[in-house]
C-alpha positions as CSV (number, residue, x, y, z in Angstrom):
1,Q,-20.1,-11.9,10.2
2,H,-17.4,-14.0,8.5
3,S,-19.9,-15.3,5.9
4,L,-21.3,-11.8,5.4
5,Y,-17.8,-10.5,4.5
6,N,-17.1,-13.5,2.3
7,T,-20.4,-12.9,0.4
8,A,-19.5,-9.2,0.1
9,Q,-16.1,-10.1,-1.3
10,L,-17.5,-12.4,-3.9
11,K,-20.1,-9.9,-4.9
12,I,-17.5,-7.1,-5.4
13,E,-15.2,-9.4,-7.3
14,K,-18.0,-10.4,-9.6
15,E,-19.0,-6.8,-10.2
16,L,-15.3,-5.8,-10.9
17,A,-14.7,-8.5,-13.6
18,P,-16.4,-6.8,-16.5
19,L,-15.4,-3.2,-15.8
20,I,-12.7,-1.5,-17.8
21,K,-9.2,-1.3,-16.4
22,G,-6.9,1.7,-16.8
23,T,-7.3,5.5,-16.9
24,V,-8.4,8.0,-19.5
25,V,-5.6,10.3,-20.6
26,K,-6.0,13.6,-22.4
27,R,-3.3,14.5,-25.0
28,H,-2.8,17.7,-26.9
29,I,-1.5,17.0,-30.4
30,R,-1.2,19.9,-32.9
31,G,-3.7,22.0,-31.1
32,K,-6.3,19.3,-30.8
33,I,-7.4,17.3,-27.8
34,Y,-7.5,13.5,-28.0
35,Y,-8.5,11.0,-25.4
36,Y,-6.8,7.6,-24.9
37,L,-7.4,4.7,-22.6
38,C,-4.1,3.9,-20.8
39,Y,-3.8,0.5,-19.3
40,R,-1.1,-2.1,-18.3
41,K,-1.0,-5.5,-19.9
42,G,1.7,-7.5,-18.2
43,K,4.8,-5.3,-18.0
44,N,3.8,-3.2,-21.0
45,V,1.7,0.0,-20.9
46,H,-0.8,0.3,-23.8
47,N,-2.7,3.4,-25.1
48,K,-5.9,2.9,-27.0
49,Y,-7.4,5.8,-28.9
50,L,-11.0,6.6,-27.7
51,S,-12.2,9.9,-29.3
52,T,-11.8,13.7,-29.5
53,R,-14.6,14.1,-26.9
54,K,-14.3,13.0,-23.3
55,P,-15.8,9.5,-23.0
56,M,-17.9,10.0,-19.9
57,K,-19.3,6.5,-19.9
58,I,-15.8,5.0,-19.7
59,V,-14.7,7.6,-17.1
60,K,-17.7,6.7,-14.9
61,E,-17.0,3.0,-15.3
62,I,-13.4,3.6,-14.2
63,E,-14.5,5.6,-11.2
64,R,-16.9,2.8,-10.3
65,R,-14.0,0.3,-10.5
66,R,-11.8,2.4,-8.2
67,K,-14.6,2.6,-5.6
68,L,-15.2,-1.1,-5.8
69,I,-11.4,-1.8,-5.4
70,K,-11.4,0.4,-2.3
71,E,-14.4,-1.4,-0.9
72,L,-12.8,-4.8,-1.6
73,R,-9.6,-3.7,0.3
74,E,-11.7,-2.8,3.3
75,V,-13.6,-6.1,3.2
76,K,-10.3,-8.0,2.9
77,I,-8.9,-6.1,5.9
78,A,-12.1,-7.0,7.9
79,L,-11.8,-10.6,7.0
80,K,-8.1,-10.7,8.0
81,M,-9.0,-9.2,11.4
82,L,-11.8,-11.7,11.9
83,R,-9.5,-14.6,11.1
84,S,-6.9,-13.4,13.6
85,I,-9.5,-12.9,16.3
86,R,-11.5,-16.1,15.6
87,P,-10.1,-19.1,17.6
88,K,-8.5,-21.8,15.5
89,I,-10.6,-25.0,15.5
90,I,-8.6,-28.1,14.9
């Protein structure tokens, strides 16, 4: 089971790497709607203009990233439990 979770962790981390980080923010400016990608780089928050229409491809990619992060947390918790249960071999 331990190797199964390690493999799952590596697979999820590999799938997460190319996905877009951040969130899509909608702003109303002078009666028009604009969409921005809001993300953190170091301590700074950046906003990148996307378009006047909701960028569904980016929204879906961000949702996929969030699901994978949730899965990764669960895998890491399971690995931690397995390490605590498994007897230490010296």
